[in-house]
ROGU-266438 format. One record per residue (C-alpha): x, y, z; residue in three letters. Coordinates in steps of 0.2 Angstrom, whole numbers, padded with zeros to 4 digits, always signed. Layout:
// residues N
XYZALA ...
// end
This chain:
// residues 134
-0359+0656+0846MET -0372+0670+0852ALA -0366+0671+0868ARG -0350+0670+0861ALA -0352+0683+0852GLN -0364+0696+0866ASP -0346+0692+0875GLY -0335+0702+0864LEU -0345+0715+0867ARG -0344+0713+0887ARG -0324+0713+0885LEU -0324+0733+0886ASP -0305+0738+0891ASP -0301+0722+0897SER -0284+0720+0893PRO -0282+0703+0881VAL -0266+0692+0876GLN -0265+0688+0856VAL -0255+0677+0851ARG -0253+0668+0833VAL -0239+0653+0829SER -0237+0645+0813VAL -0229+0628+0812GLU -0216+0633+0796THR -0199+0627+0791PRO -0195+0644+0807VAL -0208+0640+0816ARG -0218+0661+0817ILE -0223+0667+0832ARG -0232+0684+0839ARG -0237+0687+0855HIS -0245+0705+0857PHE -0255+0710+0874GLU -0268+0723+0870LEU -0283+0733+0878ARG -0300+0724+0871ALA -0305+0742+0864SER -0289+0740+0852GLU -0295+0727+0840LEU -0309+0729+0830PRO -0325+0717+0841LEU -0336+0724+0834GLN -0330+0716+0814LYS -0331+0699+0822ILE -0348+0691+0818GLU -0346+0673+0825LEU -0365+0669+0821THR -0359+0673+0802ARG -0342+0665+0801TRP -0348+0647+0808THR -0355+0631+0802ARG -0354+0615+0813HIS -0358+0622+0829VAL -0359+0609+0842HIS -0353+0612+0863ARG -0339+0605+0867ILE -0330+0599+0886ALA -0320+0611+0897CYS -0316+0618+0913ALA -0332+0618+0926ARG -0334+0636+0926ASP -0336+0639+0907LEU -0350+0635+0891ASP -0335+0629+0878CYS -0340+0627+0860ALA -0329+0622+0843ARG -0337+0623+0826ALA -0329+0627+0806ASP -0324+0643+0801VAL -0329+0653+0787ASP -0314+0657+0778VAL -0318+0668+0767GLU -0331+0679+0777ALA -0317+0681+0789VAL -0305+0687+0777LEU -0317+0699+0768ALA -0321+0706+0784ALA -0305+0709+0789PHE -0292+0710+0773ARG -0291+0730+0775PRO -0286+0729+0794LEU -0273+0716+0794LEU -0255+0720+0797PRO -0240+0712+0784GLU -0243+0695+0785LEU -0226+0683+0786PRO -0238+0673+0778VAL -0251+0674+0765ASP -0268+0673+0773PRO -0275+0669+0758HIS -0266+0649+0761LYS -0276+0643+0776ILE -0288+0630+0768ARG -0297+0626+0785SER -0298+0633+0801ALA -0309+0627+0816GLN -0311+0640+0832VAL -0315+0634+0852ASP -0321+0651+0863LEU -0326+0649+0878ALA -0338+0661+0889VAL -0343+0662+0907GLU -0358+0661+0916LYS -0358+0679+0919SER -0359+0678+0898GLY -0340+0684+0897ARG -0331+0679+0884LEU -0316+0670+0890ALA -0307+0666+0876TYR -0306+0662+0857LEU -0296+0652+0849HIS -0293+0647+0827VAL -0284+0632+0822HIS -0280+0626+0805GLY -0269+0622+0788ASP -0263+0632+0780LEU -0253+0629+0763GLN -0237+0632+0766ALA -0230+0625+0748ALA -0235+0618+0736LEU -0241+0601+0745LEU -0237+0605+0761LEU -0250+0610+0774GLU -0245+0617+0793VAL -0254+0621+0805PRO -0256+0637+0813PHE -0265+0644+0827GLU -0272+0660+0834ALA -0277+0665+0849ASP -0287+0680+0861LEU -0285+0677+0880ASP -0294+0687+0890VAL -0286+0693+0906ARG -0295+0694+0923HIS 
// end
């Protein structure tokens, strides 16, 4: 997580793709292509917001990890920055992050996935991906 945290800062003005999807009865999908400098990457605190970190298998030239996300801490930090969303972010019940760092230390991707309470007892999966293009 510490390497990924540092890798976020190395993105400078790199092009990134941001994708968000929620599997509700009416599927919600958003896709944005931005420059890393347009995102509040300096506010992301991976080492504070994750627990149960462990390595996972991935491409040969990447170091990858998975961790549980402290959703409340993330929401508290990003609440003022979140645009109007078609779902209530406070309904997120669980989340994990998968990330990959290149051998050079540069972040390759950060994928958040979890479950969102959509109705009384219905939970649906969601994903939010940040992929760095080279």
